[in-house]
C-alpha positions in Angstrom: 24.9 -51.2 17.5 24.7 -52.2 21.1 26.3 -49.7 23.5 28.4 -50.6 26.5 27.1 -50.1 30.0 29.7 -47.4 30.5 28.4 -45.4 27.4 24.8 -45.8 28.6 25.7 -44.4 32.0 27.5 -41.5 30.4 24.5 -40.7 28.3 22.2 -40.6 31.3 24.7 -38.6 33.3 25.0 -35.9 30.6 21.2 -35.7 30.5 21.1 -35.2 34.3 23.7 -32.5 33.9 21.4 -30.5 31.6 22.8 -31.5 28.2 20.4 -31.4 25.2 19.9 -34.3 22.9 22.1 -32.7 20.2 24.8 -32.0 22.7 24.7 -35.6 24.0 25.1 -36.9 20.4 28.1 -34.6 19.8 29.7 -35.7 23.1 29.3 -39.4 22.7 29.3 -39.7 18.9 26.4 -42.2 18.9 23.3 -42.3 16.7 20.4 -40.0 17.6 17.9 -42.9 18.0 20.2 -44.7 20.4 20.7 -41.6 22.6 17.0 -40.8 22.6 16.1 -44.3 23.6 18.2 -44.1 26.8 17.0 -40.6 27.9 13.4 -40.5 26.8 12.1 -41.6 30.2 14.4 -39.3 32.2 12.7 -36.3 33.7 14.0 -32.9 32.5 15.5 -30.7 35.1 14.3 -27.0 35.4 17.7 -26.0 34.2 17.3 -28.1 31.0 13.8 -26.9 30.5 15.0 -23.3 30.6 17.8 -24.0 28.1 15.4 -25.7 25.7 12.9 -22.8 25.9 15.7 -20.3 25.2 16.9 -22.4 22.2 13.4 -22.7 20.7 12.8 -18.9 21.1 16.1 -18.2 19.4 15.2 -20.5 16.5 11.7 -18.8 16.2 13.3 -15.4 16.1 15.7 -16.4 13.4 12.8 -17.8 11.3 10.7 -14.7 11.9 13.6 -12.3 10.9 14.2 -14.4 7.8 10.7 -14.0 6.5 10.1 -10.4 7.7 8.4 -8.5 4.9 7.3 -11.8 3.3 4.0 -13.7 3.4 3.9 -17.0 5.1 2.1 -18.3 2.0 4.2 -18.0 -1.2 3.0 -15.2 -3.4 4.3 -13.7 -6.6 3.7 -10.4 -8.4 5.2 -8.5 -11.3 7.8 -5.9 -10.5 7.9 -3.1 -13.2 11.5 -2.5 -14.3 10.8 1.3 -14.7 8.2 4.0 -14.1 5.5 4.6 -16.8 2.2 6.4 -16.8 0.1 3.4 -15.7 2.5 2.6 -12.8 2.6 6.2 -11.7 -1.2 6.3 -11.7 -1.5 3.2 -9.6 1.0 4.2 -7.0 -0.5 7.8 -6.9 -4.0 6.4 -6.1 -2.7 4.5 -3.1 -0.9 7.7 -2.1 -4.0 9.9 -2.2 -7.1 7.8 -1.4 -5.2 4.7 -0.1 -3.7 3.4 3.1 -0.8 1.0 3.3 -0.2 -1.0 6.5 2.5 -3.5 7.1 0.4 -6.3 5.7 -2.3 -4.6 3.5 -2.8 -2.2 0.6 -6.2 -0.5 0.7 -7.9 1.9 -1.7 -11.1 3.7 -0.6 -13.4 5.7 -2.9 -17.1 6.3 -3.4 -16.7 6.0 -7.2 -17.0 2.5 -8.6 -15.3 3.8 -11.7 -12.1 4.7 -9.7 -12.2 1.5 -7.7 -12.5 -0.6 -10.9 -9.6 1.5 -12.3 -7.3 0.6 -9.4 -8.4 -3.1 -9.7 -7.5 -3.0 -13.4 -4.2 -1.3 -12.8 -3.2 -3.8 -10.1 -3.9 -6.6 -12.6 -2.2 -5.1 -15.6 0.8 -3.4 -13.9 1.6 -5.9 -11.1 -0.2 -9.0 -12.3 -2.3 -9.1 -9.0 -6.0 -10.0 -9.1 -6.5 -11.4 -5.6 -8.5 -8.7 -3.7 -11.4 -8.2 -1.4 -14.1 -5.6 -2.1 -16.4 -4.2 0.6 -19.0 -1.4 0.6 -19.0 0.5 3.9 -22.2 1.7 5.5 -21.5 5.2 4.3 -21.4 4.0 0.7 -17.6 4.2 0.3 -16.1 1.2 -1.5 -13.0 -0.4 -0.1 -10.7 -2.7 -2.2 -8.0 -4.4 -0.3 -4.9 -6.5 -1.1 -3.7 -8.5 1.9 -0.1 -9.4 1.0 3.0 -8.3 3.0 5.3 -8.2 0.0 2.9 -6.0 -2.1 2.3 -3.7 0.9 6.1 -3.3 1.4 6.6 -2.7 -2.3 3.9 -0.1 -2.7 5.0 1.7 0.5 8.5 2.0 -1.0 7.2 3.2 -4.4 5.1 5.9 -2.8 8.2 7.3 -1.2 10.1 7.0 -4.5 7.4 8.6 -6.6 7.4 11.8 -4.6 11.0 12.3 -5.7 10.8 10.8 -9.1 7.8 12.6 -10.5 9.4 16.0 -10.7 11.7 14.7 -13.4 9.1 12.4 -14.9 7.8 12.5 -18.5 4.9 14.5 -19.7 2.7 11.4 -19.7 3.8 10.4 -16.2 3.1 13.9 -14.7 -0.3 13.9 -16.4 -1.1 10.5 -14.9 0.0 11.7 -11.4 -2.2 14.8 -11.6 -5.2 12.9 -13.0 -5.0 10.5 -10.1 -4.8 13.4 -7.7 -7.8 15.3 -9.1 -9.9 12.1 -9.5 -9.2 11.3 -5.8 -8.9 14.7 -4.2 -10.5 17.2 -6.6 -13.9 18.8 -7.2 -15.4 21.6 -9.2 -17.1 24.7 -7.7 -19.4 26.4 -10.2 -21.7 29.1 -8.9 -22.7 32.5 -10.2 -19.7 33.9 -8.3 -17.2 31.1 -8.3 -15.6 29.0 -11.1 -12.9 26.9 -9.5 -11.3 23.5 -9.7 -10.0 22.5 -6.3 -7.7 19.9 -5.0 -7.5 18.9 -1.3 -4.6 17.3 0.5 -3.7 17.3 4.2 0.0 17.3 3.2 1.2 20.8 2.2 4.3 19.2 0.8 2.2 17.2 -1.7 0.1 20.3 -2.5 3.3 22.2 -3.3 4.4 19.3 -5.5 1.1 19.3 -7.4 1.4 23.1 -7.8 4.8 22.7 -9.4 3.7 19.8 -11.7 0.7 21.9 -12.9 3.1 24.8 -13.6 5.2 22.4 -15.7 2.2 21.6 -17.8 1.3 25.3 -18.2 -1.4 25.6 -15.6 -1.2 28.3 -12.9 -2.8 27.6 -9.5 -2.7 29.1 -6.0 -2.4 27.4 -2.7 -4.7 28.1 0.2 -2.6 26.6 3.0 -5.1 27.2 5.8 -7.7 25.2 3.9 -5.2 22.6 2.6 -6.4 23.2 -1.0 -5.0 24.2 -4.4 -7.2 26.3 -6.6 -7.3 26.8 -10.4 -9.6 29.7 -11.3 -8.4 31.6 -14.4 -10.3 30.8 -17.6 -7.1 30.0 -19.5 -5.9 27.6 -16.8 -9.2 25.9 -16.5 -9.2 25.3 -20.3 -5.7 24.0 -20.1 -6.7 21.7 -17.2 -9.6 20.4 -19.1 -7.6 19.7 -22.2 -4.5 18.2 -20.5 -5.8 16.5 -17.3 -9.6 16.7 -16.7 -11.5 14.2 -14.6 -12.0 10.6 -15.6 -15.2 9.4 -17.3 -17.7 8.2 -14.7 -16.3 10.1 -11.8 -19.3 11.9 -10.3 -20.2 14.2 -7.4 -22.4 12.9 -4.7 -25.8 14.4 -5.6 -27.5 12.8 -2.6 -25.7 15.0 -0.1 -28.0 17.4 1.7 -25.9 20.4 0.7 -25.5 19.3 -2.9 -25.9 22.3 -5.3 -26.8 20.1 -8.3 -29.2 17.6 -6.5 -28.0 14.9 -9.0 -24.9 12.8 -9.4 -23.3 14.6 -12.4 -19.9 13.7 -13.7 -17.3 16.2 -12.6 -16.0 16.6 -16.2 -19.6 17.6 -17.2 -19.7 20.3 -14.5 -16.3 21.5 -15.6 -17.6 21.7 -19.2 -20.6 23.7 -18.0 -18.3 26.0 -16.1 -16.1 26.7 -19.1 -19.1 27.2 -21.4 -20.5 29.8 -19.0 -17.7 32.2 -20.0 -19.3 32.5 -23.4 -22.6 33.8 -21.9 
């Protein structure tokens, strides 16, 4: 529709006064294409440029806030409806030997067995199989999942698990402790010492592990200055072996210069030798 000369002059005047295209359309009630045609060659004033910049920034902030905690690329994963032993074990591994940033969930361990276990649990529990695997120069393996939603979900579940596990089932408590000792535990077996140790920089978590061990009938003592929990009585070591133990394939690093064994034995094998030594 052809516009009158008066309407065209009004469109141009509004533009010169710093009105945006949207505001001009609202004021004059004419089609967008018509309004744009009559202002497209008019220079924008500094005032209008400032207004347009502020509007664009506000739109960008709204868009960013709307997708905060969400990946730009659509991504789906399975959300367990309740805790179970497998879910507890997965979250516990990220708690002990993992790191969760705003955008990534990472698990580090020298044991390929434990890394493969985390990969398997991520697949079976959350339905996630998209990961990156890297071997660091020091031989530590790093498996990482770079998804904002998963990182936010696991970070939330780590906090929840610390409260939930005290009232968890026998199977869930066992899964939590097995993850702890696979990630943070070792066996000291010398002529003078027979100890299963668990290390953790958080004394709060060490106290939690101590309480969970007690729930399963295993006594331990905390060495706060060394950030470790020790199991040393024969009856408790037997109970630890029978209820928790170390996973198959989890070995000590026999290549370390201070290695007592000078070979990469499985931790559960060393524990068995330790227990058998009481019969000598």
